C-alpha positions as CSV (number, residue, x, y, z in Angstrom):
1,M,-5.7,-22.1,-19.9
2,W,-9.4,-22.3,-19.0
3,D,-9.1,-26.0,-18.1
4,F,-6.0,-25.1,-16.0
5,I,-8.1,-22.5,-14.1
6,V,-11.1,-24.7,-13.6
7,E,-9.1,-27.6,-12.3
8,R,-7.4,-25.3,-9.7
9,R,-10.3,-22.9,-9.1
10,E,-10.5,-23.5,-5.3
11,A,-6.7,-23.0,-4.8
12,L,-6.8,-20.0,-7.1
13,L,-9.6,-18.3,-5.1
14,Y,-7.8,-19.1,-1.9
15,N,-4.5,-17.6,-3.1
16,T,-6.3,-14.6,-4.5
17,F,-7.9,-13.9,-1.1
18,Q,-4.5,-14.4,0.6
19,H,-2.9,-12.0,-1.8
20,A,-5.6,-9.3,-1.3
21,N,-5.6,-9.9,2.5
22,L,-1.8,-9.4,2.8
23,V,-1.8,-6.2,0.8
24,V,-4.9,-4.7,2.5
25,Q,-3.5,-5.4,6.0
26,A,-0.1,-4.0,5.1
27,V,-1.5,-0.9,3.4
28,L,-3.8,-0.2,6.4
29,V,-0.9,-0.5,8.9
30,A,1.3,1.6,6.6
31,T,-1.4,4.3,6.2
32,V,-1.7,4.7,10.0
33,I,2.1,4.8,10.4
34,A,2.5,7.3,7.5
35,V,-0.2,9.7,8.8
36,L,1.3,9.7,12.3
37,L,4.7,10.4,10.8
38,A,3.3,13.1,8.6
39,V,1.6,14.8,11.6
40,L,5.0,14.8,13.4
41,I,6.8,16.1,10.4
42,T,4.4,19.0,9.9
43,R,4.8,19.9,13.6
44,V,8.6,19.7,13.4
45,P,9.5,21.1,9.9
46,R,13.2,20.2,10.1
47,L,12.2,16.6,9.8
48,E,10.8,17.1,6.3
49,G,14.2,17.0,4.6
50,P,15.3,13.7,6.2
51,A,11.9,12.1,5.6
52,N,11.9,13.0,1.9
53,A,15.4,11.6,1.6
54,I,14.5,8.4,3.3
55,S,11.4,8.0,1.1
56,A,13.5,8.6,-2.0
57,I,16.1,6.1,-0.9
58,G,13.5,3.6,0.1
59,L,11.8,3.6,-3.3
60,T,15.1,2.9,-5.0
61,I,15.7,-0.3,-3.1
62,P,14.7,-3.3,-5.3
63,S,11.9,-5.2,-3.6
64,F,13.6,-8.5,-4.4
65,A,16.7,-7.3,-2.6
66,L,14.7,-6.3,0.4
67,V,12.8,-9.5,0.8
68,S,16.1,-11.4,0.4
69,L,17.6,-9.3,3.1
70,L,14.7,-10.0,5.4
71,L,15.6,-13.7,5.3
72,T,18.7,-13.0,7.4
73,F,16.4,-11.8,10.2
74,F,13.3,-13.8,9.7
75,S,12.5,-17.3,8.5
76,F,10.4,-18.1,5.5
77,G,6.7,-17.2,5.9
78,S,4.2,-14.4,6.0
79,L,6.1,-12.1,8.4
80,P,8.9,-11.1,6.1
81,A,6.4,-10.7,3.3
82,F,4.2,-8.4,5.4
83,I,7.2,-6.3,6.5
84,A,8.4,-5.9,2.9
85,V,4.9,-4.9,1.6
86,A,4.3,-2.5,4.5
87,F,7.7,-0.9,4.1
88,Y,7.0,0.1,0.5
89,A,3.4,0.9,1.3
90,V,4.4,3.6,3.8
91,L,6.4,5.7,1.4
92,P,3.8,7.1,-1.1
93,V,1.3,7.6,1.7
94,L,3.8,9.5,3.8
95,R,4.7,11.9,1.0
96,N,1.1,12.6,0.2
97,A,0.1,13.0,3.8
98,V,2.8,15.6,4.4
99,V,1.8,17.5,1.3
100,G,-1.9,17.3,2.2
101,L,-1.5,18.5,5.8
102,Q,0.8,21.3,4.7
103,G,-1.7,22.4,2.1
104,V,-4.5,23.1,4.6
105,D,-5.2,26.8,4.6
106,A,-3.7,28.5,7.7
107,T,-6.7,30.8,8.0
108,L,-8.9,27.8,8.6
109,L,-6.6,26.6,11.3
110,E,-6.6,30.0,13.0
111,S,-10.4,30.0,12.8
112,A,-10.5,26.6,14.4
113,R,-8.3,27.7,17.2
114,G,-10.4,30.9,17.6
115,M,-13.4,28.7,18.1
116,G,-11.6,27.0,21.0
117,M,-10.6,23.8,19.3
118,S,-7.6,22.0,20.8
119,E,-4.7,20.8,18.6
120,V,-6.1,17.2,18.5
121,T,-9.6,18.4,17.7
122,T,-8.3,20.7,15.0
123,L,-6.3,17.8,13.5
124,V,-9.2,15.3,13.5
125,R,-12.0,17.7,12.5
126,V,-10.2,20.2,10.2
127,R,-6.7,19.1,9.0
128,L,-7.2,15.4,8.3
129,P,-10.6,15.8,6.5
130,L,-9.2,18.6,4.2
131,A,-6.0,16.6,3.6
132,W,-7.8,13.3,3.1
133,P,-8.2,13.5,-0.7
134,V,-4.4,13.9,-1.1
135,I,-3.8,11.2,1.4
136,L,-6.2,8.8,-0.3
137,A,-4.4,9.4,-3.6
138,G,-1.2,8.2,-1.9
139,V,-3.1,5.2,-0.5
140,R,-4.2,4.3,-4.1
141,V,-0.7,4.5,-5.4
142,S,0.5,2.5,-2.4
143,M,-2.1,-0.2,-3.0
144,Q,-1.1,-0.7,-6.6
145,M,2.6,-0.8,-5.9
146,S,2.0,-3.2,-3.0
147,M,0.3,-5.7,-5.2
148,G,3.5,-6.2,-7.2
149,V,5.7,-6.3,-4.1
150,A,3.4,-8.9,-2.5
151,A,3.9,-11.1,-5.6
152,I,7.7,-10.8,-5.3
153,A,7.4,-11.6,-1.6
154,A,6.4,-15.2,-2.6
155,Y,10.2,-15.7,-2.8
156,V,10.3,-15.7,1.0
157,G,7.2,-17.8,1.4
158,G,4.7,-15.1,1.4
159,P,1.1,-16.1,0.6
160,G,-0.8,-15.1,-2.5
161,L,-0.7,-15.2,-6.3
162,G,3.0,-14.7,-6.4
163,T,3.4,-18.4,-5.7
164,Y,2.0,-19.1,-9.1
165,I,4.4,-16.8,-10.8
166,L,7.3,-18.3,-8.9
167,K,6.2,-21.8,-9.7
168,G,5.9,-20.9,-13.3
169,L,9.4,-19.5,-13.4
170,T,10.9,-22.5,-11.6
171,Q,9.2,-24.9,-14.1
172,I,10.2,-23.2,-17.3
173,G,10.0,-25.7,-20.1
174,G,7.3,-27.7,-18.2
175,A,3.8,-28.3,-19.4
176,N,2.1,-25.8,-17.2
177,A,4.9,-23.3,-16.6
178,I,3.3,-20.6,-18.8
179,N,-0.1,-21.3,-17.3
180,Y,1.1,-20.8,-13.8
181,A,2.9,-17.5,-14.7
182,L,0.0,-16.1,-16.7
183,V,-2.6,-17.0,-14.1
184,G,-0.5,-15.4,-11.3
185,T,0.2,-12.3,-13.3
186,I,-3.3,-11.7,-14.6
187,G,-4.7,-12.5,-11.1
188,V,-2.5,-9.8,-9.6
189,V,-3.7,-7.2,-12.2
190,V,-7.3,-8.1,-11.6
191,V,-7.0,-7.8,-7.8
192,A,-5.2,-4.5,-8.2
193,L,-7.9,-3.1,-10.4
194,L,-10.7,-4.2,-8.0
195,A,-8.8,-2.8,-5.1
196,D,-8.5,0.6,-6.9
197,L,-12.2,0.5,-7.6
198,V,-13.0,0.0,-4.0
199,L,-10.7,2.9,-2.9
200,L,-12.4,5.1,-5.5
201,L,-15.7,4.3,-4.0
202,V,-14.3,4.9,-0.5
203,G,-13.2,8.3,-1.8
204,R,-16.7,9.1,-3.0
205,A,-18.1,8.1,0.3
206,T,-15.6,9.9,2.6
207,I,-14.7,13.1,0.7
208,S,-17.2,15.8,0.9
209,K,-18.7,17.2,-2.3
210,G,-17.3,20.6,-1.6
211,I,-13.7,19.4,-1.5
212,R,-14.2,17.2,-4.6
213,V,-15.6,20.2,-6.6
């Protein structure tokens, strides 16, 4: 196993970077979309039911089925992989963002309005900072889930460590089949743990001590 890794270390590092890059970009885009949708949902409460239903249905769709479906609209490559990862990444963040924004104390919002803050200023300076710990928890869940989805997206030509897993599965019985599968799987786990550590540090840097306490 060690010799296998050493011989392919450059390709392994490149694919590890590609995997992390795909997931981070997809989660960032998904977070922006989810927060914007959550703001809309909290302003129009009747949208909460349909949004929860869509989230629940979305999470039940097998990722392999979704990436296969995307092949009917897009060719092999990074685009269908990105869409699949971003789709699943939106769902946990959206749920947490709605809960976080709804959980902001109404008296604080009234105080902000009493101080002359506009809706946008209240959102940016009061609601989002107070809801951020809950939103970030959703981002962490989304990041972990997206690591696995990105690996499955290798089926449609997506970049990353999933290519090793796929190659190992297609070469079952071959000399390096197990090595490919193990390196890909362990690599995904390591990247996921490192990403979660980074988000934990982001939380410590962006969440005020008063809220954390």
